[in-house]
mmCIF file of the N, C-alpha and C atoms, coordinates in Angstrom:
data_MODEL
# 
_entry.id   MODEL 
# 
loop_
_atom_site.group_PDB 
_atom_site.id 
_atom_site.type_symbol 
_atom_site.label_atom_id 
_atom_site.label_alt_id 
_atom_site.label_comp_id 
_atom_site.label_asym_id 
_atom_site.label_entity_id 
_atom_site.label_seq_id 
_atom_site.pdbx_PDB_ins_code 
_atom_site.Cartn_x 
_atom_site.Cartn_y 
_atom_site.Cartn_z 
_atom_site.occupancy 
_atom_site.B_iso_or_equiv 
_atom_site.pdbx_formal_charge 
_atom_site.auth_seq_id 
_atom_site.auth_comp_id 
_atom_site.auth_asym_id 
_atom_site.auth_atom_id 
_atom_site.pdbx_PDB_model_num 
ATOM 1   N N  . MET A 1 1  ? 250.406 143.724 34.326 1.00 0.00 ? 1  MET A N  1 
ATOM 2   C CA . MET A 1 1  ? 250.408 142.841 33.191 1.00 0.00 ? 1  MET A CA 1 
ATOM 3   C C  . MET A 1 1  ? 251.298 143.450 32.103 1.00 0.00 ? 1  MET A C  1 
ATOM 4   N N  . SER A 1 2  ? 252.181 142.647 31.559 1.00 0.00 ? 2  SER A N  1 
ATOM 5   C CA . SER A 1 2  ? 253.053 143.147 30.501 1.00 0.00 ? 2  SER A CA 1 
ATOM 6   C C  . SER A 1 2  ? 252.445 142.862 29.136 1.00 0.00 ? 2  SER A C  1 
ATOM 7   N N  . GLN A 1 3  ? 252.732 143.744 28.214 1.00 0.00 ? 3  GLN A N  1 
ATOM 8   C CA . GLN A 1 3  ? 252.244 143.553 26.856 1.00 0.00 ? 3  GLN A CA 1 
ATOM 9   C C  . GLN A 1 3  ? 253.339 142.931 26.014 1.00 0.00 ? 3  GLN A C  1 
ATOM 10  N N  . ARG A 1 4  ? 252.958 142.151 25.053 1.00 0.00 ? 4  ARG A N  1 
ATOM 11  C CA . ARG A 1 4  ? 253.907 141.502 24.159 1.00 0.00 ? 4  ARG A CA 1 
ATOM 12  C C  . ARG A 1 4  ? 253.509 141.781 22.726 1.00 0.00 ? 4  ARG A C  1 
ATOM 13  N N  . ILE A 1 5  ? 254.517 141.900 21.896 1.00 0.00 ? 5  ILE A N  1 
ATOM 14  C CA . ILE A 1 5  ? 254.280 142.062 20.472 1.00 0.00 ? 5  ILE A CA 1 
ATOM 15  C C  . ILE A 1 5  ? 254.342 140.686 19.843 1.00 0.00 ? 5  ILE A C  1 
ATOM 16  N N  . ARG A 1 6  ? 253.307 140.318 19.157 1.00 0.00 ? 6  ARG A N  1 
ATOM 17  C CA . ARG A 1 6  ? 253.235 139.003 18.518 1.00 0.00 ? 6  ARG A CA 1 
ATOM 18  C C  . ARG A 1 6  ? 253.988 139.045 17.204 1.00 0.00 ? 6  ARG A C  1 
ATOM 19  N N  . GLY A 1 7  ? 254.773 138.017 16.951 1.00 0.00 ? 7  GLY A N  1 
ATOM 20  C CA . GLY A 1 7  ? 255.495 137.914 15.695 1.00 0.00 ? 7  GLY A CA 1 
ATOM 21  C C  . GLY A 1 7  ? 254.576 137.566 14.537 1.00 0.00 ? 7  GLY A C  1 
ATOM 22  N N  . ILE A 1 8  ? 254.979 137.945 13.354 1.00 0.00 ? 8  ILE A N  1 
ATOM 23  C CA . ILE A 1 8  ? 254.214 137.648 12.147 1.00 0.00 ? 8  ILE A CA 1 
ATOM 24  C C  . ILE A 1 8  ? 254.576 136.241 11.667 1.00 0.00 ? 8  ILE A C  1 
ATOM 25  N N  . SER A 1 9  ? 253.580 135.436 11.372 1.00 0.00 ? 9  SER A N  1 
ATOM 26  C CA . SER A 1 9  ? 253.824 134.067 10.900 1.00 0.00 ? 9  SER A CA 1 
ATOM 27  C C  . SER A 1 9  ? 254.137 134.082 9.406  1.00 0.00 ? 9  SER A C  1 
ATOM 28  N N  . ASP A 1 10 ? 254.647 132.969 8.912  1.00 0.00 ? 10 ASP A N  1 
ATOM 29  C CA . ASP A 1 10 ? 254.923 132.841 7.474  1.00 0.00 ? 10 ASP A CA 1 
ATOM 30  C C  . ASP A 1 10 ? 253.648 133.058 6.661  1.00 0.00 ? 10 ASP A C  1 
ATOM 31  N N  . GLU A 1 11 ? 252.529 132.535 7.156  1.00 0.00 ? 11 GLU A N  1 
ATOM 32  C CA . GLU A 1 11 ? 251.266 132.645 6.440  1.00 0.00 ? 11 GLU A CA 1 
ATOM 33  C C  . GLU A 1 11 ? 250.752 134.089 6.393  1.00 0.00 ? 11 GLU A C  1 
ATOM 34  N N  . GLU A 1 12 ? 251.057 134.875 7.412  1.00 0.00 ? 12 GLU A N  1 
ATOM 35  C CA . GLU A 1 12 ? 250.597 136.262 7.477  1.00 0.00 ? 12 GLU A CA 1 
ATOM 36  C C  . GLU A 1 12 ? 251.499 137.225 6.709  1.00 0.00 ? 12 GLU A C  1 
ATOM 37  N N  . ALA A 1 13 ? 252.721 136.819 6.456  1.00 0.00 ? 13 ALA A N  1 
ATOM 38  C CA . ALA A 1 13 ? 253.703 137.718 5.843  1.00 0.00 ? 13 ALA A CA 1 
ATOM 39  C C  . ALA A 1 13 ? 253.347 138.006 4.386  1.00 0.00 ? 13 ALA A C  1 
ATOM 40  N N  . THR A 1 14 ? 253.320 139.281 4.060  1.00 0.00 ? 14 THR A N  1 
ATOM 41  C CA . THR A 1 14 ? 253.085 139.721 2.684  1.00 0.00 ? 14 THR A CA 1 
ATOM 42  C C  . THR A 1 14 ? 254.049 140.857 2.373  1.00 0.00 ? 14 THR A C  1 
ATOM 43  N N  . GLY A 1 15 ? 254.216 141.143 1.094  1.00 0.00 ? 15 GLY A N  1 
ATOM 44  C CA . GLY A 1 15 ? 255.014 142.284 0.671  1.00 0.00 ? 15 GLY A CA 1 
ATOM 45  C C  . GLY A 1 15 ? 256.425 142.275 1.231  1.00 0.00 ? 15 GLY A C  1 
ATOM 46  N N  . ALA A 1 16 ? 256.815 143.395 1.863  1.00 0.00 ? 16 ALA A N  1 
ATOM 47  C CA . ALA A 1 16 ? 258.172 143.550 2.383  1.00 0.00 ? 16 ALA A CA 1 
ATOM 48  C C  . ALA A 1 16 ? 258.479 142.541 3.489  1.00 0.00 ? 16 ALA A C  1 
ATOM 49  N N  . ALA A 1 17 ? 257.486 142.205 4.303  1.00 0.00 ? 17 ALA A N  1 
ATOM 50  C CA . ALA A 1 17 ? 257.706 141.218 5.368  1.00 0.00 ? 17 ALA A CA 1 
ATOM 51  C C  . ALA A 1 17 ? 257.998 139.845 4.775  1.00 0.00 ? 17 ALA A C  1 
ATOM 52  N N  . LYS A 1 18 ? 257.288 139.474 3.740  1.00 0.00 ? 18 LYS A N  1 
ATOM 53  C CA . LYS A 1 18 ? 257.524 138.184 3.085  1.00 0.00 ? 18 LYS A CA 1 
ATOM 54  C C  . LYS A 1 18 ? 258.918 138.147 2.462  1.00 0.00 ? 18 LYS A C  1 
ATOM 55  N N  . GLU A 1 19 ? 259.317 139.240 1.822  1.00 0.00 ? 19 GLU A N  1 
ATOM 56  C CA . GLU A 1 19 ? 260.669 139.320 1.251  1.00 0.00 ? 19 GLU A CA 1 
ATOM 57  C C  . GLU A 1 19 ? 261.725 139.205 2.343  1.00 0.00 ? 19 GLU A C  1 
ATOM 58  N N  . LEU A 1 20 ? 261.467 139.831 3.487  1.00 0.00 ? 20 LEU A N  1 
ATOM 59  C CA . LEU A 1 20 ? 262.386 139.749 4.624  1.00 0.00 ? 20 LEU A CA 1 
ATOM 60  C C  . LEU A 1 20 ? 262.536 138.301 5.087  1.00 0.00 ? 20 LEU A C  1 
ATOM 61  N N  . PHE A 1 21 ? 261.433 137.593 5.229  1.00 0.00 ? 21 PHE A N  1 
ATOM 62  C CA . PHE A 1 21 ? 261.479 136.197 5.668  1.00 0.00 ? 21 PHE A CA 1 
ATOM 63  C C  . PHE A 1 21 ? 262.256 135.346 4.672  1.00 0.00 ? 21 PHE A C  1 
ATOM 64  N N  . GLU A 1 22 ? 262.047 135.573 3.394  1.00 0.00 ? 22 GLU A N  1 
ATOM 65  C CA . GLU A 1 22 ? 262.778 134.820 2.372  1.00 0.00 ? 22 GLU A CA 1 
ATOM 66  C C  . GLU A 1 22 ? 264.269 135.113 2.457  1.00 0.00 ? 22 GLU A C  1 
ATOM 67  N N  . ALA A 1 23 ? 264.639 136.368 2.641  1.00 0.00 ? 23 ALA A N  1 
ATOM 68  C CA . ALA A 1 23 ? 266.052 136.733 2.770  1.00 0.00 ? 23 ALA A CA 1 
ATOM 69  C C  . ALA A 1 23 ? 266.657 136.131 4.035  1.00 0.00 ? 23 ALA A C  1 
ATOM 70  N N  . SER A 1 24 ? 265.902 136.157 5.116  1.00 0.00 ? 24 SER A N  1 
ATOM 71  C CA . SER A 1 24 ? 266.378 135.572 6.367  1.00 0.00 ? 24 SER A CA 1 
ATOM 72  C C  . SER A 1 24 ? 266.605 134.078 6.211  1.00 0.00 ? 24 SER A C  1 
ATOM 73  N N  . ASN A 1 25 ? 265.690 133.396 5.537  1.00 0.00 ? 25 ASN A N  1 
ATOM 74  C CA . ASN A 1 25 ? 265.847 131.959 5.305  1.00 0.00 ? 25 ASN A CA 1 
ATOM 75  C C  . ASN A 1 25 ? 267.086 131.672 4.466  1.00 0.00 ? 25 ASN A C  1 
ATOM 76  N N  . ARG A 1 26 ? 267.361 132.528 3.485  1.00 0.00 ? 26 ARG A N  1 
ATOM 77  C CA . ARG A 1 26 ? 268.568 132.339 2.663  1.00 0.00 ? 26 ARG A CA 1 
ATOM 78  C C  . ARG A 1 26 ? 269.842 132.600 3.474  1.00 0.00 ? 26 ARG A C  1 
ATOM 79  N N  . MET A 1 27 ? 269.852 133.666 4.267  1.00 0.00 ? 27 MET A N  1 
ATOM 80  C CA . MET A 1 27 ? 271.055 134.071 5.002  1.00 0.00 ? 27 MET A CA 1 
ATOM 81  C C  . MET A 1 27 ? 271.302 133.238 6.248  1.00 0.00 ? 27 MET A C  1 
ATOM 82  N N  . LEU A 1 28 ? 270.226 132.934 6.979  1.00 0.00 ? 28 LEU A N  1 
ATOM 83  C CA . LEU A 1 28 ? 270.379 132.281 8.277  1.00 0.00 ? 28 LEU A CA 1 
ATOM 84  C C  . LEU A 1 28 ? 269.854 130.853 8.314  1.00 0.00 ? 28 LEU A C  1 
ATOM 85  N N  . GLY A 1 29 ? 269.135 130.457 7.263  1.00 0.00 ? 29 GLY A N  1 
ATOM 86  C CA . GLY A 1 29 ? 268.553 129.124 7.242  1.00 0.00 ? 29 GLY A CA 1 
ATOM 87  C C  . GLY A 1 29 ? 267.217 129.042 7.961  1.00 0.00 ? 29 GLY A C  1 
ATOM 88  N N  . ARG A 1 30 ? 266.745 130.166 8.476  1.00 0.00 ? 30 ARG A N  1 
ATOM 89  C CA . ARG A 1 30 ? 265.462 130.203 9.182  1.00 0.00 ? 30 ARG A CA 1 
ATOM 90  C C  . ARG A 1 30 ? 265.082 131.661 9.397  1.00 0.00 ? 30 ARG A C  1 
ATOM 91  N N  . THR A 1 31 ? 263.866 131.862 9.883  1.00 0.00 ? 31 THR A N  1 
ATOM 92  C CA . THR A 1 31 ? 263.422 133.197 10.264 1.00 0.00 ? 31 THR A CA 1 
ATOM 93  C C  . THR A 1 31 ? 263.321 133.228 11.781 1.00 0.00 ? 31 THR A C  1 
ATOM 94  N N  . ALA A 1 32 ? 264.189 133.987 12.396 1.00 0.00 ? 32 ALA A N  1 
ATOM 95  C CA . ALA A 1 32 ? 264.240 134.061 13.859 1.00 0.00 ? 32 ALA A CA 1 
ATOM 96  C C  . ALA A 1 32 ? 263.029 134.799 14.409 1.00 0.00 ? 32 ALA A C  1 
ATOM 97  N N  . ASN A 1 33 ? 262.700 134.521 15.656 1.00 0.00 ? 33 ASN A N  1 
ATOM 98  C CA . ASN A 1 33 ? 261.569 135.182 16.306 1.00 0.00 ? 33 ASN A CA 1 
ATOM 99  C C  . ASN A 1 33 ? 261.744 136.703 16.310 1.00 0.00 ? 33 ASN A C  1 
ATOM 100 N N  . LEU A 1 34 ? 262.963 137.182 16.508 1.00 0.00 ? 34 LEU A N  1 
ATOM 101 C CA . LEU A 1 34 ? 263.207 138.625 16.475 1.00 0.00 ? 34 LEU A CA 1 
ATOM 102 C C  . LEU A 1 34 ? 262.815 139.204 15.124 1.00 0.00 ? 34 LEU A C  1 
ATOM 103 N N  . GLN A 1 35 ? 263.148 138.518 14.055 1.00 0.00 ? 35 GLN A N  1 
ATOM 104 C CA . GLN A 1 35 ? 262.779 138.985 12.720 1.00 0.00 ? 35 GLN A CA 1 
ATOM 105 C C  . GLN A 1 35 ? 261.255 138.996 12.550 1.00 0.00 ? 35 GLN A C  1 
ATOM 106 N N  . ARG A 1 36 ? 260.582 138.018 13.134 1.00 0.00 ? 36 ARG A N  1 
ATOM 107 C CA . ARG A 1 36 ? 259.118 137.956 13.036 1.00 0.00 ? 36 ARG A CA 1 
ATOM 108 C C  . ARG A 1 36 ? 258.468 139.144 13.760 1.00 0.00 ? 36 ARG A C  1 
ATOM 109 N N  . ILE A 1 37 ? 259.038 139.544 14.875 1.00 0.00 ? 37 ILE A N  1 
ATOM 110 C CA . ILE A 1 37 ? 258.522 140.707 15.596 1.00 0.00 ? 37 ILE A CA 1 
ATOM 111 C C  . ILE A 1 37 ? 258.855 141.989 14.849 1.00 0.00 ? 37 ILE A C  1 
ATOM 112 N N  . LEU A 1 38 ? 260.096 142.095 14.382 1.00 0.00 ? 38 LEU A N  1 
ATOM 113 C CA . LEU A 1 38 ? 260.494 143.297 13.655 1.00 0.00 ? 38 LEU A CA 1 
ATOM 114 C C  . LEU A 1 38 ? 259.795 143.434 12.313 1.00 0.00 ? 38 LEU A C  1 
ATOM 115 N N  . ALA A 1 39 ? 259.199 142.361 11.824 1.00 0.00 ? 39 ALA A N  1 
ATOM 116 C CA . ALA A 1 39 ? 258.505 142.414 10.534 1.00 0.00 ? 39 ALA A CA 1 
ATOM 117 C C  . ALA A 1 39 ? 257.303 143.352 10.564 1.00 0.00 ? 39 ALA A C  1 
ATOM 118 N N  . HIS A 1 40 ? 256.885 143.777 11.755 1.00 0.00 ? 40 HIS A N  1 
ATOM 119 C CA . HIS A 1 40 ? 255.847 144.803 11.838 1.00 0.00 ? 40 HIS A CA 1 
ATOM 120 C C  . HIS A 1 40 ? 256.367 146.112 11.245 1.00 0.00 ? 40 HIS A C  1 
ATOM 121 N N  . SER A 1 41 ? 257.691 146.251 11.233 1.00 0.00 ? 41 SER A N  1 
ATOM 122 C CA . SER A 1 41 ? 258.354 147.388 10.579 1.00 0.00 ? 41 SER A CA 1 
ATOM 123 C C  . SER A 1 41 ? 259.434 146.791 9.673  1.00 0.00 ? 41 SER A C  1 
ATOM 124 N N  . PRO A 1 42 ? 259.061 146.223 8.527  1.00 0.00 ? 42 PRO A N  1 
ATOM 125 C CA . PRO A 1 42 ? 259.984 145.436 7.717  1.00 0.00 ? 42 PRO A CA 1 
ATOM 126 C C  . PRO A 1 42 ? 261.220 146.199 7.234  1.00 0.00 ? 42 PRO A C  1 
ATOM 127 N N  . TYR A 1 43 ? 261.132 147.506 7.103  1.00 0.00 ? 43 TYR A N  1 
ATOM 128 C CA . TYR A 1 43 ? 262.301 148.245 6.642  1.00 0.00 ? 43 TYR A CA 1 
ATOM 129 C C  . TYR A 1 43 ? 263.368 148.324 7.731  1.00 0.00 ? 43 TYR A C  1 
ATOM 130 N N  . VAL A 1 44 ? 262.949 148.399 8.982  1.00 0.00 ? 44 VAL A N  1 
ATOM 131 C CA . VAL A 1 44 ? 263.895 148.326 10.094 1.00 0.00 ? 44 VAL A CA 1 
ATOM 132 C C  . VAL A 1 44 ? 264.490 146.923 10.160 1.00 0.00 ? 44 VAL A C  1 
ATOM 133 N N  . ALA A 1 45 ? 263.633 145.925 10.031 1.00 0.00 ? 45 ALA A N  1 
ATOM 134 C CA . ALA A 1 45 ? 264.086 144.535 10.080 1.00 0.00 ? 45 ALA A CA 1 
ATOM 135 C C  . ALA A 1 45 ? 265.069 144.239 8.950  1.00 0.00 ? 45 ALA A C  1 
ATOM 136 N N  . ARG A 1 46 ? 264.814 144.780 7.773  1.00 0.00 ? 46 ARG A N  1 
ATOM 137 C CA . ARG A 1 46 ? 265.701 144.561 6.634  1.00 0.00 ? 46 ARG A CA 1 
ATOM 138 C C  . ARG A 1 46 ? 267.088 145.150 6.899  1.00 0.00 ? 46 ARG A C  1 
ATOM 139 N N  . TRP A 1 47 ? 267.131 146.281 7.594  1.00 0.00 ? 47 TRP A N  1 
ATOM 140 C CA . TRP A 1 47 ? 268.401 146.908 7.936  1.00 0.00 ? 47 TRP A CA 1 
ATOM 141 C C  . TRP A 1 47 ? 269.164 146.061 8.957  1.00 0.00 ? 47 TRP A C  1 
ATOM 142 N N  . LEU A 1 48 ? 268.440 145.429 9.880  1.00 0.00 ? 48 LEU A N  1 
ATOM 143 C CA . LEU A 1 48 ? 269.070 144.657 10.948 1.00 0.00 ? 48 LEU A CA 1 
ATOM 144 C C  . LEU A 1 48 ? 269.526 143.261 10.503 1.00 0.00 ? 48 LEU A C  1 
ATOM 145 N N  . LEU A 1 49 ? 268.899 142.702 9.486  1.00 0.00 ? 49 LEU A N  1 
ATOM 146 C CA . LEU A 1 49 ? 269.203 141.333 9.051  1.00 0.00 ? 49 LEU A CA 1 
ATOM 147 C C  . LEU A 1 49 ? 270.683 141.104 8.738  1.00 0.00 ? 49 LEU A C  1 
ATOM 148 N N  . PRO A 1 50 ? 271.360 141.951 7.962  1.00 0.00 ? 50 PRO A N  1 
ATOM 149 C CA . PRO A 1 50 ? 272.781 141.707 7.697  1.00 0.00 ? 50 PRO A CA 1 
ATOM 150 C C  . PRO A 1 50 ? 273.633 141.745 8.965  1.00 0.00 ? 50 PRO A C  1 
ATOM 151 N N  . PHE A 1 51 ? 273.261 142.597 9.912  1.00 0.00 ? 51 PHE A N  1 
ATOM 152 C CA . PHE A 1 51 ? 273.987 142.647 11.181 1.00 0.00 ? 51 PHE A CA 1 
ATOM 153 C C  . PHE A 1 51 ? 273.847 141.329 11.936 1.00 0.00 ? 51 PHE A C  1 
ATOM 154 N N  . ILE A 1 52 ? 272.615 140.825 12.022 1.00 0.00 ? 52 ILE A N  1 
ATOM 155 C CA . ILE A 1 52 ? 272.375 139.550 12.703 1.00 0.00 ? 52 ILE A CA 1 
ATOM 156 C C  . ILE A 1 52 ? 273.168 138.433 12.026 1.00 0.00 ? 52 ILE A C  1 
ATOM 157 N N  . ALA A 1 53 ? 273.152 138.413 10.704 1.00 0.00 ? 53 ALA A N  1 
ATOM 158 C CA . ALA A 1 53 ? 273.903 137.388 9.970  1.00 0.00 ? 53 ALA A CA 1 
ATOM 159 C C  . ALA A 1 53 ? 275.388 137.504 10.254 1.00 0.00 ? 53 ALA A C  1 
ATOM 160 N N  . ALA A 1 54 ? 275.921 138.722 10.283 1.00 0.00 ? 54 ALA A N  1 
ATOM 161 C CA . ALA A 1 54 ? 277.358 138.915 10.523 1.00 0.00 ? 54 ALA A CA 1 
ATOM 162 C C  . ALA A 1 54 ? 277.761 138.478 11.922 1.00 0.00 ? 54 ALA A C  1 
ATOM 163 N N  . VAL A 1 55 ? 276.867 138.625 12.881 1.00 0.00 ? 55 VAL A N  1 
ATOM 164 C CA . VAL A 1 55 ? 277.163 138.227 14.254 1.00 0.00 ? 55 VAL A CA 1 
ATOM 165 C C  . VAL A 1 55 ? 277.035 136.721 14.433 1.00 0.00 ? 55 VAL A C  1 
ATOM 166 N N  . ARG A 1 56 ? 276.069 136.101 13.758 1.00 0.00 ? 56 ARG A N  1 
ATOM 167 C CA . ARG A 1 56 ? 275.758 134.695 14.006 1.00 0.00 ? 56 ARG A CA 1 
ATOM 168 C C  . ARG A 1 56 ? 276.353 133.705 13.015 1.00 0.00 ? 56 ARG A C  1 
ATOM 169 N N  . GLN A 1 57 ? 276.579 134.114 11.786 1.00 0.00 ? 57 GLN A N  1 
ATOM 170 C CA . GLN A 1 57 ? 276.973 133.165 10.751 1.00 0.00 ? 57 GLN A CA 1 
ATOM 171 C C  . GLN A 1 57 ? 278.463 133.294 10.402 1.00 0.00 ? 57 GLN A C  1 
ATOM 172 N N  . PRO A 1 58 ? 279.239 132.242 10.613 1.00 0.00 ? 58 PRO A N  1 
ATOM 173 C CA . PRO A 1 58 ? 280.661 132.297 10.237 1.00 0.00 ? 58 PRO A CA 1 
ATOM 174 C C  . PRO A 1 58 ? 280.860 132.638 8.761  1.00 0.00 ? 58 PRO A C  1 
ATOM 175 N N  . SER A 1 59 ? 279.970 132.192 7.896  1.00 0.00 ? 59 SER A N  1 
ATOM 176 C CA . SER A 1 59 ? 280.105 132.482 6.466  1.00 0.00 ? 59 SER A CA 1 
ATOM 177 C C  . SER A 1 59 ? 279.856 133.958 6.159  1.00 0.00 ? 59 SER A C  1 
ATOM 178 N N  . ALA A 1 60 ? 279.259 134.678 7.113  1.00 0.00 ? 60 ALA A N  1 
ATOM 179 C CA . ALA A 1 60 ? 278.987 136.108 6.922  1.00 0.00 ? 60 ALA A CA 1 
ATOM 180 C C  . ALA A 1 60 ? 279.954 136.978 7.715  1.00 0.00 ? 60 ALA A C  1 
ATOM 181 N N  . GLY A 1 61 ? 280.967 136.360 8.333  1.00 0.00 ? 61 GLY A N  1 
ATOM 182 C CA . GLY A 1 61 ? 281.984 137.132 9.033  1.00 0.00 ? 61 GLY A CA 1 
ATOM 183 C C  . GLY A 1 61 ? 282.015 136.993 10.538 1.00 0.00 ? 61 GLY A C  1 
ATOM 184 N N  . ALA A 1 62 ? 281.136 136.191 11.134 1.00 0.00 ? 62 ALA A N  1 
ATOM 185 C CA . ALA A 1 62 ? 281.145 136.042 12.595 1.00 0.00 ? 62 ALA A CA 1 
ATOM 186 C C  . ALA A 1 62 ? 282.475 135.446 13.045 1.00 0.00 ? 62 ALA A C  1 
ATOM 187 N N  . VAL A 1 63 ? 283.049 136.027 14.081 1.00 0.00 ? 63 VAL A N  1 
ATOM 188 C CA . VAL A 1 63 ? 284.344 135.540 14.564 1.00 0.00 ? 63 VAL A CA 1 
ATOM 189 C C  . VAL A 1 63 ? 284.251 134.930 15.959 1.00 0.00 ? 63 VAL A C  1 
ATOM 190 N N  . SER A 1 64 ? 283.102 135.057 16.618 1.00 0.00 ? 64 SER A N  1 
ATOM 191 C CA . SER A 1 64 ? 282.962 134.475 17.944 1.00 0.00 ? 64 SER A CA 1 
ATOM 192 C C  . SER A 1 64 ? 282.644 132.989 17.837 1.00 0.00 ? 64 SER A C  1 
ATOM 193 N N  . ASP A 1 65 ? 283.038 132.276 18.854 1.00 0.00 ? 65 ASP A N  1 
ATOM 194 C CA . ASP A 1 65 ? 282.819 130.833 18.926 1.00 0.00 ? 65 ASP A CA 1 
ATOM 195 C C  . ASP A 1 65 ? 281.328 130.532 19.067 1.00 0.00 ? 65 ASP A C  1 
ATOM 196 N N  . VAL A 1 66 ? 280.862 129.499 18.400 1.00 0.00 ? 66 VAL A N  1 
ATOM 197 C CA . VAL A 1 66 ? 279.447 129.111 18.444 1.00 0.00 ? 66 VAL A CA 1 
ATOM 198 C C  . VAL A 1 66 ? 279.009 128.856 19.881 1.00 0.00 ? 66 VAL A C  1 
ATOM 199 N N  . ARG A 1 67 ? 279.853 128.198 20.660 1.00 0.00 ? 67 ARG A N  1 
ATOM 200 C CA . ARG A 1 67 ? 279.494 127.897 22.051 1.00 0.00 ? 67 ARG A CA 1 
ATOM 201 C C  . ARG A 1 67 ? 279.326 129.183 22.861 1.00 0.00 ? 67 ARG A C  1 
ATOM 202 N N  . LEU A 1 68 ? 280.180 130.172 22.606 1.00 0.00 ? 68 LEU A N  1 
ATOM 203 C CA . LEU A 1 68 ? 280.084 131.451 23.310 1.00 0.00 ? 68 LEU A CA 1 
ATOM 204 C C  . LEU A 1 68 ? 278.794 132.184 22.929 1.00 0.00 ? 68 LEU A C  1 
ATOM 205 N N  . ARG A 1 69 ? 278.456 132.180 21.651 1.00 0.00 ? 69 ARG A N  1 
ATOM 206 C CA . ARG A 1 69 ? 277.209 132.815 21.208 1.00 0.00 ? 69 ARG A CA 1 
ATOM 207 C C  . ARG A 1 69 ? 276.002 132.127 21.832 1.00 0.00 ? 69 ARG A C  1 
ATOM 208 N N  . THR A 1 70 ? 276.018 130.802 21.870 1.00 0.00 ? 70 THR A N  1 
ATOM 209 C CA . THR A 1 70 ? 274.910 130.055 22.464 1.00 0.00 ? 70 THR A CA 1 
ATOM 210 C C  . THR A 1 70 ? 274.799 130.355 23.953 1.00 0.00 ? 70 THR A C  1 
ATOM 211 N N  . LEU A 1 71 ? 275.921 130.436 24.635 1.00 0.00 ? 71 LEU A N  1 
ATOM 212 C CA . LEU A 1 71 ? 275.912 130.773 26.055 1.00 0.00 ? 71 LEU A CA 1 
ATOM 213 C C  . LEU A 1 71 ? 275.316 132.166 26.273 1.00 0.00 ? 71 LEU A C  1 
ATOM 214 N N  . ALA A 1 72 ? 275.664 133.121 25.427 1.00 0.00 ? 72 ALA A N  1 
ATOM 215 C CA . ALA A 1 72 ? 275.113 134.479 25.541 1.00 0.00 ? 72 ALA A CA 1 
ATOM 216 C C  . ALA A 1 72 ? 273.600 134.470 25.335 1.00 0.00 ? 72 ALA A C  1 
ATOM 217 N N  . VAL A 1 73 ? 273.125 133.697 24.372 1.00 0.00 ? 73 VAL A N  1 
ATOM 218 C CA . VAL A 1 73 ? 271.683 133.604 24.115 1.00 0.00 ? 73 VAL A CA 1 
ATOM 219 C C  . VAL A 1 73 ? 270.979 132.981 25.319 1.00 0.00 ? 73 VAL A C  1 
ATOM 220 N N  . LEU A 1 74 ? 271.519 131.906 25.842 1.00 0.00 ? 74 LEU A N  1 
ATOM 221 C CA . LEU A 1 74 ? 270.900 131.227 26.982 1.00 0.00 ? 74 LEU A CA 1 
ATOM 222 C C  . LEU A 1 74 ? 270.892 132.114 28.220 1.00 0.00 ? 74 LEU A C  1 
ATOM 223 N N  . LYS A 1 75 ? 271.994 132.803 28.468 1.00 0.00 ? 75 LYS A N  1 
ATOM 224 C CA . LYS A 1 75 ? 272.085 133.690 29.635 1.00 0.00 ? 75 LYS A CA 1 
ATOM 225 C C  . LYS A 1 75 ? 271.074 134.829 29.517 1.00 0.00 ? 75 LYS A C  1 
ATOM 226 N N  . THR A 1 76 ? 271.000 135.442 28.343 1.00 0.00 ? 76 THR A N  1 
ATOM 227 C CA . THR A 1 76 ? 270.057 136.535 28.126 1.00 0.00 ? 76 THR A CA 1 
ATOM 228 C C  . THR A 1 76 ? 268.621 136.046 28.283 1.00 0.00 ? 76 THR A C  1 
ATOM 229 N N  . SER A 1 77 ? 268.326 134.869 27.739 1.00 0.00 ? 77 SER A N  1 
ATOM 230 C CA . SER A 1 77 ? 266.974 134.304 27.866 1.00 0.00 ? 77 SER A CA 1 
ATOM 231 C C  . SER A 1 77 ? 266.632 134.043 29.326 1.00 0.00 ? 77 SER A C  1 
ATOM 232 N N  . THR A 1 78 ? 267.584 133.514 30.073 1.00 0.00 ? 78 THR A N  1 
ATOM 233 C CA . THR A 1 78 ? 267.353 133.213 31.479 1.00 0.00 ? 78 THR A CA 1 
ATOM 234 C C  . THR A 1 78 ? 267.104 134.491 32.275 1.00 0.00 ? 78 THR A C  1 
ATOM 235 N N  . ILE A 1 79 ? 267.920 135.497 32.061 1.00 0.00 ? 79 ILE A N  1 
ATOM 236 C CA . ILE A 1 79 ? 267.758 136.770 32.774 1.00 0.00 ? 79 ILE A CA 1 
ATOM 237 C C  . ILE A 1 79 ? 266.402 137.387 32.483 1.00 0.00 ? 79 ILE A C  1 
ATOM 238 N N  . ASN A 1 80 ? 265.940 137.269 31.246 1.00 0.00 ? 80 ASN A N  1 
ATOM 239 C CA . ASN A 1 80 ? 264.673 137.870 30.851 1.00 0.00 ? 80 ASN A CA 1 
ATOM 240 C C  . ASN A 1 80 ? 263.474 136.957 31.065 1.00 0.00 ? 80 ASN A C  1 
ATOM 241 N N  . GLY A 1 81 ? 263.693 135.781 31.643 1.00 0.00 ? 81 GLY A N  1 
ATOM 242 C CA . GLY A 1 81 ? 262.591 134.869 31.929 1.00 0.00 ? 81 GLY A CA 1 
ATOM 243 C C  . GLY A 1 81 ? 261.977 134.257 30.685 1.00 0.00 ? 81 GLY A C  1 
ATOM 244 N N  . CYS A 1 82 ? 262.778 134.125 29.621 1.00 0.00 ? 82 CYS A N  1 
ATOM 245 C CA . CYS A 1 82 ? 262.282 133.559 28.359 1.00 0.00 ? 82 CYS A CA 1 
ATOM 246 C C  . CYS A 1 82 ? 262.654 132.096 28.275 1.00 0.00 ? 82 CYS A C  1 
ATOM 247 N N  . ARG A 1 83 ? 261.821 131.332 27.608 1.00 0.00 ? 83 ARG A N  1 
ATOM 248 C CA . ARG A 1 83 ? 262.160 129.934 27.334 1.00 0.00 ? 83 ARG A CA 1 
ATOM 249 C C  . ARG A 1 83 ? 262.923 129.901 26.038 1.00 0.00 ? 83 ARG A C  1 
ATOM 250 N N  . TYR A 1 84 ? 263.957 129.102 25.972 1.00 0.00 ? 84 TYR A N  1 
ATOM 251 C CA . TYR A 1 84 ? 264.739 128.987 24.740 1.00 0.00 ? 84 TYR A CA 1 
ATOM 252 C C  . TYR A 1 84 ? 264.948 127.537 24.415 1.00 0.00 ? 84 TYR A C  1 
# 
């Protein structure tokens, strides 16, 4: 049996995690599941947020094609048996 780390919901987020979710919503327009899981260690998540934005958001410097990024996400999800 594999163990999973449950993401923190908006209602559960307080302090640094809540600030992280607000920043993620401003930068990305949403709070990704990865950010919800990393919110268990909000200072690590805060460090990773600008990187995620730079990779995914053209306004933050992303240079890869949206279709290519989506294909990478779908392929990774499929390999890992995740629903996307």
